[in-house]
N, C-alpha and C positions, 0 to 999 in steps of 0.2 A: 658137405651139406650143413645147413644151419641147424644148430641144436638149441632148441628153446629151453631144454632142461636136461640135467643128468644127475645121477646119484654119485657123489664123490667117494662114498664109503663112510662118510661121517655127516654129510649135510646134503641138502637138495640145492643144486646150483642152477639158477635161472637167469635168462636175460631179462633185465628190467625194461619192460616194453613201454613204460611211460617216458623213457629217455630216448627212444628211437624216433626218427632216424639220425638225430644229431650225434648220438653217442651210443656205442655198444657197451653197455655196462652190466657186469655180472653181479648178482647177489647170491650169497650163500645163506640159506635158511636153516637154522639149527633147532627151532622150536615149533610146536604146534601153533603158537600165537603168531609167529613170524610168517608161517604159511597162510594162516587166516588173513593177515594184513595184506599179504601179496595178492591174494585172490580178490579181496574186497576192493583194493585200490587199483586193480587191473595191471599190476606189475607182471602177473601171469594171467593170461586170458585165453579164451577159446574153449569150447565145451570139453573136448577130450583132454586138453592140457590141464584144466582146473581139476578134473576128476583125478588125474594122476598125481598132481601136486598135493591134493587132499589126502591121497593114500599115503604118501610119504609123511605128510603132516600128522596123520594119525599115529604112525610109528614113532615119530619124534616125541609125541605126547606120552608115549608109553615106555620108551626105552630106558629112562633113568629111574624108573620106579621098581621097587623090589616087591614083586608079587609072590604070595605064597598060597593064594586061593584063586581058583579060576573065576569065581563069581566077581571078585574084585577086578580082575582083568576085563571081564565083560562089561561091568558097570562103568569103569573108566573109559573103555573104548566107545560105549554108547554115548556117553557124555561128550567125548571129543568129537565123535561123528556128528552129533546134533549141532555142536558149535560150528564145525566146519561147514555143514550144510547151510547154515544161516548166512554165510558170506554172500552167496548169490543164489536166488531161488529158481531161475528159469531153466538153466541147463540141467538135464536129468543125469548127465554123466557124473556129476558130483555125488549125488545120492547113490547112483549105481555102483561106483567104485568103492564107496565106503561100506555099502551093504555087502559087497564081495568080501571085504576084510572082516566085517562082523561075522559073516558066515564061516570064514576061516577059523576065527577064534572059537565060535560056539560048537563047531564040529570036530575040532582038533582033539586028539588024545595026548598031546604033548603036556608035560608038566607046566604049571603056571609061569615059572621063571623063563620058559623058552617060547612063550606065546608071542611076545613082542618081536622076537626074531622071525617067527613065522609070518607076522604081518609085513615085516620088511621084505622077506622073500617074495611074498605075493605082490607087494607094491612094485618090485623090480619086474616081476612077471607081467603086470599090467602095462608097464612102460614098454617093454619089448613087444608085447601083444599089440599095442596100439601102433607101433612102427610097422608091424606086419600087415595090420588091417589097412593102414594108409597106402602101403604098396599095392595091395589088392584093389582098393578103390581106384587108385591111379590107373591100374591096368584095365579095369572094366570101363572106366569113364573115358579113357583116351580113345576108345573106339568111336566116340561121338565127334572127335575133333578131325577136321579136314584141312588140307592145305588151303591157305588163302582166307580162312575164317577170321572174323573179329569177335572175340568173346567178351562179354561184359561181366564183371565181377562186382561183388558188394561185400563190404567189411573185409576181414582178413581170415582166410581159411587155409593158410599154408603151414610151414614148419613152426611158426610162432604160435599157432593155435593147437598144436598136437605134439606128440613125442616123435613123430616121423616126418614125412614129406608134406603132410597136409591132406585135406579132403578135397574140396573143390579146386584149390590151387595145386594140390597134389596131382590131380588129373592133368592140369596144364604142364606141370613139371615132367610127368611121365611122357606125355605126348611130345614135348620138346626134345626130350632125350632120345626118342625113337626117330627123330629127324623131321617131324612135321613142322611146317612153317605157318605161323599164324601171328596175330597180334591180339593184345588184350586192352580193353578199355576199362579203367578202374574208377568206380564211384568213390568219391572222397569219403563218404559215409560219416556225415555229421550225426551227433555233435562231437564225437571224440576222434574223428578223422582216422579210423583204423585202416581205411583204404589208402588215403593219402600218405599216412605216415608209415604204415606197416606193409601193406600189399605192394605198393610201389617199390619200397626198399627191397622186399624179397624178390620181386621180378627183376630188379636191377642186378641182384646177386646172381640170379640164374641166367641173365643175359637174354631174357625174353622181351621183345619190343612191347612197350606199354605206353598208353596215353591216359593221363589223369583228367577226369571231368568232375564238375560239381554235380551233386545228386540231381539237381533240377534240370540237368541237360540230357538225361537218359532218354526221355520220351522223344525229344527232338532228334537225337541221334538215330533212334529207331525209325522215325518218320523219313529220315534221309537215307534209309537202308544201310546204315553204318554198322549195325549189329546183326550177327548171324545166330548167336546163341547166348543165353544167360545162364550162368553157372554160379550157384550160391551154396553155402553150408547150412547147418541146422543146429540148434541148441536143444530142441526136443521135438519129436515127431509122435503125434497121437496115433491111436490104433486105426483111424480112418484115413491117415495120410496127411492130415493138417500139420503144418510145419511152423514152429516158432523159430525165428531167426532175427538177426539184428534189425532194428527199426529201419524201415525203408524197403525191406524185402517185399512186403505185400504190394507196395507201389509198383515195383518192377514186375511182379507177377501179373498185375492187372494190365499194365501197358504192353507187356509181352504178348498176352492173349489178344489184345486189340490189334497188334501189329503182326500177329501170327508168327511169333518168334519162339522157338523151343525154350522152355524154362525148366532147368534141371537142378535138383538138389543132390549134394554129395554128403554122406554122413555114415559113420560107423553104426553098427547095430546097438551100441551102447547109448545112442541118442534116441532110440525108440522107447516109447513108454506106452505099452499096451494096456496099462491100468487106466489110461484116460481114453475115453471113447472118441473125443473130438477136441479140437484146439481151444474151444472156449473154456475148457477146464485147466488149461496150462497157466500156472502163475506167472504173471508178467512183472519183472523187476522194474521198479521206478527209482531213478537216481536223483541226486541233488540238482537244483536249478543252476548251480555254478557251471555245470557242463554245457549249458546253453548260453548263459550270460558271459562266460569266459571261454577263451581258447588257449589251452596250455597255460592256465593261470593268469592270462592277460585279459583285462576287461575289454569287451568288444561292443557293448551297448552303453548308452548314456542314461539308462533308466535302471539303476541298480536294484530298485525295489519291485521290478516287474514280476508279476505272477507267472510261473512257468509250469509246464507239464512235460515231463521227461521220461516217457516209457523207453526202456532200453531195447525192447523187442516188440515185434508184432507177429501176428499169426496169418499165414497164407493158406487159404482153403485148398484142400486136395484137388478140387476140380480145376485149379489153375496150374497144376504141376504136370509137366510132360513125363517125368520119370524121376526115380530116386536111385542114386548110385550108391551101392553098399559094397562091402567086402565080399559078399556072396553073389554079386551081379547087379544088374539094373532091373528094378521092378517098375511096372507100368500100371496105370489105372485099369480097373478099380484096385485100390491099394489094400483094402482091409484084410482080405484073405491072405495075400502074399506077406503082409507085415506080420501077422500072427504066426505064419509058418516059419519065416526067417528068424523071428525072435525065439521061438521055442527050440528050434534046431540049434541055434548058436549058443544059448545061454543056460538053458535048463540042465544040460549035460556037461557044462564046462567043468574041466578038471580043477579041483581046488588044491593049491600048492601049500603044503604045511610044513615043509622041512627044507 
C-alpha cells in the first residue's frame, strides 16, 4: 500500500506530492517550520493528511525545549498550533487534530517535561486512527459499487490524502480488492492537476482501469451515459450537510443532479464541523495566481499580468448530495440530525492518550 507519511521515530517522512508522478521523492521533516512549509506548499495535502502532519509538527516544535512549567508548555503549544492552522484555512481536520493535542496537554497530569512525549503518543494514535477510519469508509462505501460501473472522481482522495487507503478513492480500493469490476473516469482537477498527477498515479499502482478527462468534459460524458456514479471527498462539512471540497466539485454536483446521477461524498468524521450551521460560513482558501498562469512552474499563458481569481475550494449545497460515506456508515438526507448524532457519538467521548 502507498504510504503518504510515516513516523520514523525521529522525523515525519512524507512523499513530496509536488514531484509526482515523475518522481517518488521522500522528505524527512524535523521541525515545526518544515511541516508548516510542507502543508503550505502542498508537499503534503488532503484534509486528513494535513491534520496528521500538523500533529507531528506540533510535537517537533516542542520536543527540544526544556519545560519546567505546564503553563509554558500550553503557551508554546497554542502558539505552534495557531501557526500550523494558518497554513491552510479550509480543511477543518487541521484545526481538529491540533485541538486534540491541546486537550491532551491541558488535561494531562504528567510532569511538564513529559508532555511533549504525550503529544507524540497522541499524534501516532491519530495516524493509526485515520488508517482504521479509512478502512471502515471503504467497507461502507464499497456497497455502492456494482460490476460494470464507471465512477467519476475529482481531485485526489486516496492514500496520498490520508494516512490510510483514502476516503473516496479508498472506497474504490476496497471494492476492487473484493473482486468488483469497474472503471474510473478521473477529472484532471485544474489548476493543480491533483486528479491527473495524483489520482491517475494511485489508480495505476492499484491496477484499477482509469481514463483521464479534462474537467470541462464531465457534463458531456454524463450526457452520453458514460458515468454511473460520482464519488468525491470533503475538506469540511457543515452541520446541515453542505460540503467544501476541491474547486470544481460544485460543478459536478449540479450536472449530476441534472443527469440524475448519484453524487456521494466520502469523509471521516474529523471533516465535520458542527459549529458551522451552513457552508457559507466555511472559510475558502484563495491561492496565488501562478497556479492558474503556470502549470508546474511553466508559463502557459502569454499575458503574465492577467488578473486571476483562484479559490482552492467551493461549497456544494447539501440538497445536491445523495449521501455521505463515513466510518460509521452512510448517512442520507436530511443530513443535519444525523450529522450531529455522528459527531457527538464519535468525538465527545474519544479517549485521550497521554502516556
